[in-house]
VEXMARSE-847623 format. One record per residue: y negated, z, x negated of N, C-alpha, C, O, CB in turn; residue number from 1; residue in one letter. Coordinates in Angstrom, 3 decimals. Glycine has a CB too. Layout:
// residues N
PT|Y|Z|X|Y|Z|X|Y|Z|X|Y|Z|X|Y|Z|X|NUM|A
...
***
This chain:
// residues 163
PT|-10.020|-16.006|7.412|-9.311|-15.998|6.120|-7.822|-15.785|6.349|-7.440|-14.883|7.094|-9.876|-14.893|5.181|1|M
PT|-6.967|-16.604|5.720|-5.567|-16.414|5.786|-5.102|-15.656|4.634|-5.532|-15.892|3.506|-4.867|-17.674|5.880|2|N
PT|-4.243|-14.759|4.876|-3.816|-13.751|3.821|-2.239|-13.986|3.581|-1.468|-14.246|4.505|-4.140|-12.142|4.337|3|I
PT|-1.871|-13.869|2.307|-0.439|-13.944|2.044|-0.116|-12.725|1.178|-0.973|-12.173|0.488|-0.025|-15.319|1.332|4|S
PT|1.180|-12.325|1.247|1.718|-11.280|0.453|2.789|-11.906|-0.442|3.624|-12.659|0.059|2.279|-10.133|1.335|5|L
PT|2.796|-11.624|-1.745|3.925|-12.044|-2.542|4.241|-10.912|-3.569|3.331|-10.192|-3.980|3.618|-13.424|-3.262|6|R
PT|5.408|-10.770|-3.944|5.814|-9.738|-4.813|5.029|-9.874|-6.185|4.818|-10.972|-6.700|7.363|-9.801|-5.004|7|K
PT|4.633|-8.723|-6.712|3.915|-8.822|-8.020|4.802|-9.326|-9.109|6.026|-9.235|-9.019|3.350|-7.475|-8.436|8|I
PT|4.192|-9.861|-10.148|4.809|-10.310|-11.354|4.102|-9.731|-12.538|3.063|-9.090|-12.379|4.825|-11.800|-11.422|9|T
PT|4.634|-9.936|-13.741|4.026|-9.433|-14.954|2.566|-9.953|-15.032|1.673|-9.230|-15.472|4.860|-9.871|-16.213|10|N
PT|2.347|-11.163|-14.618|1.093|-11.876|-14.727|-0.041|-11.171|-13.951|-1.225|-11.364|-14.227|1.273|-13.303|-14.222|11|A
PT|0.373|-10.343|-12.966|-0.585|-9.700|-12.113|-1.139|-8.344|-12.683|-2.058|-7.763|-12.107|0.058|-9.475|-10.770|12|D
PT|-0.591|-7.880|-13.764|-0.911|-6.594|-14.259|-2.455|-6.365|-14.542|-3.022|-5.330|-14.193|-0.112|-6.381|-15.503|13|F
PT|-3.056|-7.343|-15.160|-4.404|-7.153|-15.576|-5.302|-7.029|-14.328|-6.237|-6.230|-14.367|-4.851|-8.310|-16.490|14|K
PT|-5.087|-7.743|-13.264|-5.797|-7.481|-12.005|-5.478|-6.176|-11.379|-6.352|-5.526|-10.806|-5.511|-8.531|-11.039|15|E
PT|-4.247|-5.774|-11.472|-3.837|-4.515|-10.935|-4.549|-3.352|-11.685|-5.054|-2.416|-11.064|-2.306|-4.386|-11.025|16|Y
PT|-4.571|-3.438|-12.951|-5.200|-2.422|-13.862|-6.685|-2.297|-13.507|-7.196|-1.184|-13.374|-5.031|-2.833|-15.405|17|F
PT|-7.376|-3.422|-13.355|-8.795|-3.434|-13.033|-9.038|-2.841|-11.666|-9.962|-2.044|-11.503|-9.350|-4.846|-13.098|18|Q
PT|-8.213|-3.215|-10.643|-8.407|-2.649|-9.337|-8.132|-1.125|-9.233|-8.891|-0.353|-8.648|-7.540|-3.373|-8.388|19|L
PT|-7.023|-0.771|-9.828|-6.670|0.694|-9.768|-7.714|1.615|-10.494|-7.907|2.768|-10.107|-5.252|0.915|-10.424|20|I
PT|-8.342|1.098|-11.496|-9.396|1.833|-12.226|-10.771|1.562|-11.789|-11.722|1.998|-12.437|-9.324|1.544|-13.632|21|N
PT|-10.930|0.853|-10.705|-12.243|0.681|-10.110|-12.798|1.980|-9.624|-12.062|2.688|-8.937|-12.190|-0.299|-8.985|22|N
PT|-14.044|2.384|-9.908|-14.560|3.677|-9.571|-14.548|3.928|-8.090|-14.321|5.065|-7.677|-15.927|3.827|-10.095|23|K
PT|-14.781|2.920|-7.262|-14.747|3.063|-5.794|-13.275|3.288|-5.306|-13.009|4.134|-4.452|-15.373|1.772|-5.105|24|H
PT|-12.377|2.524|-5.865|-10.984|2.649|-5.514|-10.340|4.026|-5.895|-9.542|4.622|-5.172|-10.231|1.536|-6.179|25|V
PT|-10.770|4.446|-7.080|-10.297|5.761|-7.534|-10.728|6.887|-6.603|-9.976|7.828|-6.351|-10.805|6.043|-8.935|26|I
PT|-11.971|6.770|-6.090|-12.445|7.705|-5.088|-11.640|7.733|-3.848|-11.306|8.806|-3.345|-13.808|7.409|-4.743|27|T
PT|-11.297|6.514|-3.304|-10.535|6.459|-2.066|-9.070|6.814|-2.224|-8.399|7.137|-1.244|-10.642|5.108|-1.482|28|M
PT|-8.564|6.757|-3.456|-7.249|7.092|-3.731|-7.101|8.589|-4.149|-5.999|9.132|-4.226|-6.740|6.177|-4.781|29|L
PT|-8.220|9.189|-4.400|-8.293|10.592|-4.909|-7.506|10.707|-6.236|-6.786|11.674|-6.483|-7.709|11.616|-3.833|30|N
PT|-7.683|9.694|-7.050|-7.009|9.610|-8.336|-7.993|9.762|-9.457|-9.195|9.910|-9.240|-6.262|8.302|-8.471|31|E
PT|-7.471|9.724|-10.658|-8.253|9.722|-11.885|-7.971|8.432|-12.661|-6.983|7.724|-12.464|-7.928|10.973|-12.750|32|E
PT|-8.893|8.204|-13.524|-8.740|6.929|-14.404|-7.385|7.024|-15.128|-7.000|8.085|-15.619|-9.972|6.784|-15.528|33|Y
PT|-6.719|5.954|-15.175|-5.391|5.903|-15.971|-5.562|4.917|-17.077|-6.203|3.874|-16.945|-4.120|5.472|-15.058|34|K
PT|-4.961|5.291|-18.176|-5.030|4.409|-19.345|-4.117|3.152|-19.150|-3.210|3.122|-18.318|-4.606|5.201|-20.634|35|S
PT|-4.429|2.135|-19.974|-3.617|0.896|-19.810|-2.067|1.191|-19.994|-1.208|0.638|-19.308|-4.099|-0.204|-20.876|36|W
PT|-1.807|2.087|-20.954|-0.331|2.453|-21.238|0.246|3.189|-20.030|1.375|2.881|-19.649|-0.184|3.396|-22.563|37|H
PT|-0.475|4.174|-19.380|0.016|4.914|-18.274|0.322|3.936|-17.082|1.384|3.952|-16.460|-1.015|6.006|-17.879|38|Q
PT|-0.703|3.102|-16.839|-0.483|2.135|-15.740|0.566|1.069|-15.932|1.236|0.646|-14.989|-1.715|1.466|-15.466|39|L
PT|0.703|0.616|-17.252|1.719|-0.359|-17.517|3.060|0.246|-17.355|3.959|-0.468|-16.912|1.570|-0.937|-18.875|40|K
PT|3.296|1.478|-17.661|4.566|2.168|-17.486|4.973|2.199|-15.937|6.081|1.869|-15.514|4.448|3.648|-18.083|41|K
PT|3.928|2.636|-15.180|4.193|2.624|-13.772|4.374|1.222|-13.127|5.119|1.064|-12.160|3.099|3.325|-13.106|42|E
PT|3.697|0.252|-13.671|3.776|-1.088|-13.158|5.169|-1.656|-13.473|5.778|-2.303|-12.621|2.653|-1.973|-13.759|43|Y
PT|5.666|-1.418|-14.674|7.023|-1.860|-14.997|8.043|-1.361|-14.067|8.968|-2.071|-13.672|7.389|-1.454|-16.340|44|I
PT|7.857|-0.034|-13.690|8.804|0.557|-12.708|8.624|-0.172|-11.358|9.607|-0.390|-10.649|8.557|2.134|-12.541|45|Q
PT|7.420|-0.539|-11.006|7.230|-1.280|-9.716|7.965|-2.633|-9.759|8.570|-3.091|-8.790|5.689|-1.518|-9.427|46|R
PT|7.866|-3.229|-10.946|8.553|-4.571|-11.131|10.106|-4.366|-10.995|10.809|-5.169|-10.382|8.188|-5.223|-12.606|47|L
PT|10.566|-3.302|-11.572|12.072|-2.995|-11.449|12.443|-2.752|-9.986|13.444|-3.258|-9.479|12.482|-1.693|-12.317|48|I
PT|11.549|-1.915|-9.294|11.818|-1.590|-7.895|11.782|-2.794|-6.996|12.451|-2.823|-5.963|10.839|-0.584|-7.404|49|N
PT|10.985|-3.821|-7.386|10.873|-4.997|-6.634|12.208|-5.838|-6.527|12.380|-6.688|-5.653|9.792|-5.802|-7.235|50|N
PT|13.104|-5.530|-7.465|14.354|-6.188|-7.550|15.474|-5.511|-6.677|16.569|-6.057|-6.547|14.760|-6.236|-8.993|51|N
PT|15.190|-4.371|-6.113|16.157|-3.585|-5.329|16.404|-4.232|-4.061|17.552|-4.347|-3.632|15.698|-2.187|-5.092|52|I
PT|15.334|-4.686|-3.398|15.412|-5.304|-2.066|14.492|-6.451|-1.945|13.334|-6.341|-2.349|15.108|-4.315|-0.991|53|D
PT|14.958|-7.629|-1.376|14.129|-8.762|-1.353|12.859|-8.625|-0.593|11.862|-9.301|-0.851|14.848|-9.830|-0.845|54|K
PT|12.923|-7.665|0.422|11.725|-7.555|1.340|10.804|-6.398|0.997|9.678|-6.310|1.488|12.183|-7.387|2.795|55|D
PT|11.309|-5.506|0.138|10.541|-4.358|-0.157|9.899|-4.298|-1.564|10.382|-4.971|-2.475|11.383|-3.219|0.034|56|L
PT|8.883|-3.550|-1.748|8.309|-3.439|-3.124|6.809|-3.475|-3.057|6.205|-3.093|-2.055|8.819|-4.581|-4.051|57|G
PT|6.208|-3.943|-4.143|4.770|-3.983|-4.328|4.411|-5.501|-4.274|5.096|-6.361|-4.828|4.312|-3.269|-5.725|58|T
PT|3.265|-5.758|-3.552|2.864|-7.050|-3.269|1.383|-7.359|-3.707|0.522|-6.480|-3.645|3.057|-7.270|-1.829|59|F
PT|1.124|-8.570|-4.128|-0.195|-8.979|-4.357|-0.762|-9.593|-3.087|-0.135|-10.475|-2.500|-0.253|-9.930|-5.511|60|R
PT|-1.885|-9.165|-2.670|-2.588|-9.706|-1.419|-3.496|-10.780|-1.901|-4.326|-10.562|-2.784|-3.430|-8.572|-0.602|61|I
PT|-3.343|-11.967|-1.315|-4.210|-13.155|-1.755|-4.700|-13.871|-0.574|-4.133|-13.817|0.517|-3.436|-14.165|-2.665|62|S
PT|-5.808|-14.569|-0.821|-6.424|-15.512|0.079|-5.649|-16.780|-0.074|-5.651|-17.374|-1.152|-7.943|-15.714|-0.209|63|D
PT|-4.950|-17.243|1.017|-4.076|-18.501|0.823|-4.878|-19.691|0.474|-4.336|-20.619|-0.126|-3.267|-18.840|2.095|64|T
PT|-6.167|-19.740|0.811|-6.946|-20.959|0.524|-7.219|-21.201|-0.951|-7.276|-22.339|-1.416|-8.249|-20.896|1.242|65|E
PT|-7.388|-20.086|-1.682|-7.662|-20.332|-3.119|-6.826|-19.373|-4.030|-7.045|-19.339|-5.241|-9.203|-20.146|-3.409|66|N
PT|-5.892|-18.614|-3.461|-5.051|-17.700|-4.212|-5.884|-16.523|-4.870|-5.395|-15.859|-5.783|-4.288|-18.503|-5.302|67|D
PT|-7.101|-16.297|-4.400|-7.925|-15.257|-5.090|-7.354|-13.828|-4.637|-6.855|-13.664|-3.523|-9.552|-15.427|-4.695|68|S
PT|-7.464|-12.859|-5.545|-6.979|-11.510|-5.315|-7.779|-10.831|-4.254|-9.010|-10.840|-4.288|-7.014|-10.704|-6.579|69|L
PT|-7.089|-10.236|-3.303|-7.817|-9.381|-2.334|-7.425|-7.906|-2.482|-8.173|-6.994|-2.128|-7.536|-9.851|-0.884|70|L
PT|-6.199|-7.717|-3.030|-5.825|-6.339|-3.242|-4.310|-6.315|-3.557|-3.726|-7.313|-3.980|-6.181|-5.451|-1.981|71|G
PT|-3.706|-5.142|-3.335|-2.319|-4.891|-3.561|-1.766|-4.059|-2.377|-2.496|-3.280|-1.763|-2.112|-4.168|-4.922|72|F
PT|-0.432|-4.245|-2.064|0.111|-3.466|-0.941|1.574|-3.084|-1.402|2.173|-3.687|-2.292|0.088|-4.333|0.489|73|A
PT|2.066|-2.038|-0.711|3.516|-1.670|-0.961|4.234|-1.314|0.361|3.664|-0.852|1.349|3.615|-0.433|-1.965|74|K
PT|5.473|-1.567|0.267|6.382|-1.135|1.369|7.639|-0.675|0.615|8.460|-1.487|0.187|6.703|-2.345|2.475|75|L
PT|7.760|0.621|0.470|8.758|1.217|-0.467|9.641|2.242|0.253|9.182|2.924|1.170|8.038|1.902|-1.678|76|E
PT|10.898|2.350|-0.160|11.821|3.302|0.230|12.044|4.273|-0.971|12.001|3.887|-2.139|13.111|2.622|0.702|77|A
PT|12.284|5.550|-0.601|12.526|6.548|-1.633|13.912|6.285|-2.294|14.106|6.549|-3.481|12.455|7.998|-1.019|78|E
PT|14.831|5.776|-1.515|16.170|5.501|-1.993|16.756|4.411|-1.142|16.189|4.025|-0.120|17.055|6.761|-1.968|79|S
PT|17.959|3.890|-1.595|18.652|2.861|-0.768|19.152|3.412|0.571|19.467|2.648|1.483|19.843|2.279|-1.544|80|S
PT|19.220|4.681|0.675|19.739|5.316|1.968|18.590|5.770|2.894|18.805|6.345|3.961|20.654|6.576|1.639|81|K
PT|17.323|5.472|2.413|16.230|5.929|3.259|16.177|5.248|4.632|16.491|4.068|4.787|14.938|5.709|2.549|82|S
PT|15.768|6.046|5.608|15.547|5.456|7.010|14.048|5.371|7.280|13.664|5.058|8.407|16.257|6.357|8.164|83|V
PT|13.178|5.635|6.296|11.780|5.456|6.441|11.186|4.811|5.145|11.729|4.940|4.047|11.117|6.810|6.760|84|E
PT|10.068|4.129|5.343|9.437|3.378|4.278|7.955|3.784|4.214|7.312|3.965|5.248|9.599|1.836|4.504|85|L
PT|7.420|3.923|2.987|6.057|4.144|2.798|5.252|2.858|2.783|5.617|1.884|2.124|5.862|4.888|1.575|86|E
PT|4.180|2.870|3.500|3.253|1.786|3.583|1.967|2.130|2.697|1.498|3.268|2.720|2.878|1.527|5.107|87|V
PT|1.480|1.242|2.013|0.228|1.420|1.222|-0.530|0.179|0.995|0.067|-0.896|0.943|0.523|2.008|-0.088|88|G
PT|-1.841|0.260|0.854|-2.658|-0.974|0.570|-3.927|-0.543|-0.222|-4.538|0.493|0.044|-3.077|-1.741|1.956|89|Y
PT|-4.251|-1.324|-1.122|-5.518|-1.153|-1.854|-6.220|-2.460|-1.855|-5.709|-3.476|-2.327|-5.301|-0.649|-3.304|90|I
PT|-7.419|-2.416|-1.312|-8.184|-3.633|-1.121|-9.360|-3.625|-2.086|-9.964|-2.574|-2.296|-8.666|-3.768|0.347|91|I
PT|-9.724|-4.837|-2.715|-10.921|-4.826|-3.581|-12.156|-4.380|-2.799|-12.341|-4.809|-1.660|-11.164|-6.230|-4.193|92|L
PT|-12.950|-3.585|-3.342|-14.142|-3.073|-2.582|-15.064|-4.118|-1.965|-15.687|-3.836|-0.941|-14.967|-2.237|-3.484|93|P
PT|-15.179|-5.319|-2.546|-15.963|-6.407|-2.011|-15.315|-6.965|-0.670|-15.953|-7.755|0.025|-16.082|-7.537|-3.098|94|M
PT|-14.137|-6.577|-0.345|-13.445|-7.030|0.853|-13.302|-5.900|1.869|-12.735|-6.110|2.941|-12.073|-7.589|0.491|95|Y
PT|-13.815|-4.683|1.548|-13.693|-3.545|2.491|-14.432|-3.879|3.808|-15.478|-4.527|3.796|-14.282|-2.220|1.849|96|W
PT|-13.866|-3.422|4.936|-14.536|-3.510|6.242|-14.595|-4.998|6.676|-15.514|-5.399|7.390|-15.995|-2.880|6.171|97|N
PT|-13.613|-5.803|6.241|-13.577|-7.183|6.746|-12.231|-7.518|7.411|-11.910|-8.684|7.641|-13.849|-8.168|5.599|98|K
PT|-11.454|-6.468|7.712|-10.214|-6.577|8.513|-8.987|-6.932|7.701|-7.912|-7.154|8.258|-10.390|-7.608|9.587|99|G
PT|-9.143|-6.989|6.342|-7.985|-7.343|5.578|-6.902|-6.280|5.563|-5.723|-6.601|5.715|-8.390|-7.646|4.210|100|I
PT|-7.277|-5.024|5.383|-6.289|-3.930|5.461|-5.494|-3.971|6.831|-4.286|-3.745|6.887|-7.034|-2.532|5.295|101|A
PT|-6.207|-4.253|7.834|-5.568|-4.300|9.171|-4.535|-5.410|9.212|-3.427|-5.174|9.695|-6.626|-4.516|10.293|102|N
PT|-4.847|-6.642|8.716|-3.940|-7.753|8.691|-2.665|-7.339|7.792|-1.515|-7.516|8.194|-4.703|-9.065|8.118|103|I
PT|-2.955|-6.807|6.620|-1.894|-6.461|5.698|-1.011|-5.400|6.375|0.210|-5.518|6.275|-2.476|-5.946|4.332|104|V
PT|-1.533|-4.392|7.045|-0.783|-3.368|7.651|0.078|-3.938|8.701|1.215|-3.488|8.845|-1.652|-2.323|8.190|105|C
PT|-0.371|-4.903|9.459|0.452|-5.637|10.487|1.551|-6.427|9.844|2.659|-6.459|10.378|-0.424|-6.594|11.328|106|K
PT|1.306|-7.071|8.719|2.302|-7.833|8.019|3.438|-6.882|7.519|4.622|-7.183|7.674|1.644|-8.606|6.834|107|K
PT|3.067|-5.805|6.956|4.039|-4.805|6.478|4.885|-4.218|7.565|6.076|-3.963|7.388|3.337|-3.703|5.780|108|L
PT|4.229|-3.999|8.740|5.029|-3.523|9.866|6.048|-4.549|10.304|7.187|-4.210|10.625|4.136|-3.161|11.029|109|I
PT|5.617|-5.866|10.319|6.550|-7.003|10.723|7.726|-6.979|9.793|8.868|-7.084|10.239|5.834|-8.444|10.664|110|E
PT|7.475|-6.842|8.496|8.523|-6.871|7.478|9.502|-5.685|7.771|10.720|-5.865|7.768|7.890|-6.768|5.999|111|I
PT|8.973|-4.554|8.007|9.761|-3.294|8.209|10.648|-3.412|9.482|11.789|-2.952|9.516|8.780|-2.035|8.341|112|A
PT|10.060|-4.054|10.525|10.802|-4.124|11.765|12.073|-5.000|11.615|12.997|-4.858|12.417|9.897|-4.673|12.877|113|K
PT|12.139|-5.871|10.642|13.339|-6.612|10.386|14.413|-5.808|9.727|15.569|-6.227|9.672|13.035|-7.770|9.571|114|E
PT|14.053|-4.674|9.231|15.062|-3.783|8.624|15.554|-2.888|9.635|14.891|-1.892|9.927|14.527|-2.992|7.461|115|K
PT|16.702|-3.150|10.229|17.225|-2.401|11.394|17.567|-0.966|11.034|17.565|-0.125|11.932|18.470|-3.094|11.962|116|T
PT|17.859|-0.626|9.790|18.191|0.771|9.454|16.922|1.614|9.255|17.045|2.828|9.089|19.062|0.822|8.173|117|K
PT|15.739|1.053|9.263|14.519|1.702|9.078|14.018|2.173|10.475|13.824|1.386|11.401|13.518|0.769|8.362|118|I
PT|13.827|3.492|10.553|13.337|4.116|11.827|11.851|4.441|11.811|11.222|4.424|12.869|14.110|5.403|12.112|119|H
PT|11.263|4.736|10.656|9.889|5.163|10.577|9.159|4.536|9.336|9.717|4.257|8.274|9.841|6.704|10.519|120|N
PT|7.919|4.366|9.604|6.976|4.078|8.445|6.035|5.231|8.262|5.677|5.875|9.248|6.139|2.757|8.677|121|L
PT|5.624|5.522|7.080|4.639|6.554|6.825|3.652|6.144|5.826|3.925|5.274|5.000|5.274|7.789|6.392|122|Y
PT|2.491|6.746|5.866|1.416|6.455|4.876|0.695|7.776|4.613|0.580|8.615|5.506|0.388|5.325|5.407|123|A
PT|0.217|7.956|3.398|-0.647|9.080|3.047|-2.009|8.524|2.769|-2.178|7.541|2.048|-0.106|9.880|1.826|124|F
PT|-3.030|9.217|3.394|-4.468|8.831|3.182|-5.208|10.064|2.926|-4.977|11.108|3.536|-5.095|8.069|4.399|125|V
PT|-6.157|9.930|1.963|-7.025|11.136|1.738|-7.929|11.275|2.937|-8.355|10.298|3.553|-7.890|11.021|0.398|126|I
PT|-8.205|12.525|3.244|-9.000|12.864|4.418|-10.254|12.133|4.629|-10.593|11.768|5.754|-9.316|14.211|4.385|127|T
PT|-11.024|11.887|3.465|-12.298|11.280|3.567|-12.270|9.734|3.701|-13.314|9.109|3.888|-13.082|11.670|2.395|128|K
PT|-11.083|9.136|3.604|-10.938|7.644|3.779|-10.789|7.306|5.276|-9.711|7.001|5.787|-9.670|7.092|2.969|129|N
PT|-11.925|7.384|5.914|-11.987|7.197|7.443|-11.480|5.713|7.795|-10.715|5.496|8.735|-13.581|7.428|8.012|130|V
PT|-11.952|4.778|7.001|-11.565|3.426|7.287|-10.056|3.140|7.281|-9.548|2.418|8.139|-12.213|2.561|6.328|131|A
PT|-9.384|3.693|6.344|-7.918|3.549|6.213|-7.229|4.236|7.355|-6.237|3.751|7.900|-7.414|4.124|4.877|132|S
PT|-7.781|5.385|7.709|-7.185|6.146|8.899|-7.310|5.342|10.159|-6.402|5.349|10.990|-7.895|7.538|9.116|133|K
PT|-8.472|4.612|10.331|-8.704|3.789|11.458|-7.707|2.609|11.513|-7.215|2.231|12.576|-10.121|3.298|11.430|134|R
PT|-7.431|2.039|10.297|-6.436|0.887|10.282|-5.054|1.436|10.696|-4.376|0.773|11.481|-6.345|0.187|8.804|135|V
PT|-4.638|2.513|10.252|-3.276|3.064|10.641|-3.288|3.405|12.108|-2.326|3.052|12.789|-2.889|4.361|9.793|136|L
PT|-4.308|4.071|12.666|-4.303|4.422|14.061|-4.367|3.143|14.957|-3.801|3.121|16.050|-5.489|5.367|14.359|137|L
PT|-5.061|2.091|14.475|-5.168|0.862|15.251|-3.812|0.192|15.294|-3.527|-0.548|16.236|-6.234|-0.091|14.655|138|K
PT|-2.940|0.434|14.274|-1.669|-0.167|14.273|-0.511|0.709|14.747|0.652|0.395|14.489|-1.408|-0.631|12.962|139|N
PT|-0.843|1.869|15.479|0.121|2.621|16.200|0.602|3.790|15.382|1.489|4.490|15.869|1.258|1.755|16.605|140|G
PT|0.138|4.068|14.247|0.499|5.187|13.468|-0.108|6.465|14.144|-1.142|6.401|14.809|0.012|4.999|11.995|141|F
PT|0.570|7.601|13.944|0.037|8.850|14.443|-0.161|9.830|13.319|0.712|9.958|12.461|0.944|9.437|15.495|142|K
PT|-1.308|10.547|13.291|-1.523|11.589|12.311|-0.583|12.743|12.506|-0.712|13.452|13.504|-2.931|12.069|12.366|143|N
PT|0.355|12.979|11.618|1.413|13.959|11.741|1.150|15.231|10.961|1.600|16.302|11.368|2.694|13.366|11.298|144|K
PT|0.406|15.141|9.808|0.385|16.399|9.014|-0.860|16.265|8.042|-1.145|15.207|7.480|1.820|16.622|8.174|145|Q
PT|-1.557|17.419|7.904|-2.549|17.545|6.886|-1.953|18.309|5.726|-1.271|19.324|5.870|-3.802|18.229|7.419|146|S
PT|-2.267|17.732|4.522|-1.727|18.359|3.293|-2.784|18.619|2.246|-3.689|17.808|2.050|-0.652|17.487|2.692|147|I
PT|-2.673|19.724|1.588|-3.532|19.985|0.482|-2.618|20.184|-0.716|-1.956|21.213|-0.854|-4.461|21.215|0.739|148|N
PT|-2.597|19.189|-1.567|-1.671|19.308|-2.757|-2.559|19.115|-3.997|-3.280|18.128|-4.141|-0.444|18.196|-2.720|149|E
PT|-2.464|20.087|-4.855|-3.236|20.077|-6.092|-4.723|19.931|-5.830|-5.415|19.275|-6.609|-2.763|18.961|-6.993|150|N
PT|-5.236|20.519|-4.762|-6.637|20.414|-4.406|-7.018|19.100|-3.731|-8.207|18.851|-3.536|-7.458|20.594|-5.617|151|G
PT|-6.082|18.271|-3.377|-6.364|16.983|-2.733|-5.997|17.019|-1.281|-4.842|17.257|-0.927|-5.619|15.856|-3.421|152|K
PT|-6.984|16.782|-0.427|-6.754|16.843|1.030|-6.272|15.450|1.450|-6.990|14.462|1.301|-8.081|17.278|1.834|153|D
PT|-5.068|15.392|1.966|-4.478|14.187|2.504|-3.934|14.360|3.828|-3.730|15.485|4.283|-3.453|13.693|1.652|154|E
PT|-3.670|13.223|4.518|-3.036|13.258|5.775|-1.791|12.280|5.833|-1.826|11.178|5.287|-4.066|12.916|6.845|155|E
PT|-0.749|12.723|6.489|0.389|11.868|6.584|0.393|11.221|7.981|0.322|11.901|9.004|1.694|12.659|6.309|156|R
PT|0.478|9.909|7.983|0.617|9.185|9.265|1.973|8.637|9.422|2.606|8.315|8.416|-0.381|8.070|9.381|157|F
PT|2.502|8.496|10.670|3.808|7.936|10.833|3.830|7.026|12.031|3.126|7.223|13.022|4.841|9.019|10.965|158|E
PT|4.642|6.052|11.902|4.959|5.070|12.984|6.469|4.935|13.218|7.220|4.554|12.320|4.371|3.676|12.633|159|L
PT|6.883|5.249|14.418|8.218|5.143|14.750|8.599|3.634|15.154|8.037|3.047|16.079|8.504|6.139|15.870|160|Q
PT|9.528|3.117|14.428|9.930|1.704|14.690|11.146|1.642|15.607|11.129|0.979|16.644|10.248|0.966|13.356|161|L
PT|12.204|2.350|15.203|13.477|2.322|15.961|13.893|3.720|16.212|13.987|4.483|15.250|14.598|1.551|15.212|162|H
PT|14.151|4.127|17.408|14.443|5.491|17.714|15.880|5.852|17.162|16.334|6.986|17.318|14.337|5.721|19.267|163|P
***
């Protein structure tokens, strides 16, 4: 399967809403159900953030053969002065354990490597999401910190790009 990443548009919101509120995805994100209005507000902010940098933002993951949705990914900076980027991906449950997250992670790393001012990538994963932790480790990330915030056990992974 060939996979493409393209920045999200307004037209992708319905798919995004359905994926984010999928009961299996909610479990892996350690999140709770969000209303249409809550997610729409967050989504609009993602669309705005997509205009800050041509290479960074939130992406729709698609099968290039038929443009079917596979998931969503992000490569985001906290500010324009950031020297690290956050990596994230959410894959439709029917495509879990098929190597898609690994391909997406590699693509996000490639994009980040082109940004010479970026020194590190980081990702947060809930402790019980073993598959996502494997993807990050396979792509060179190191487990740097265990965090318990608001009763949620997460781990921070980091990958050094440029010393």
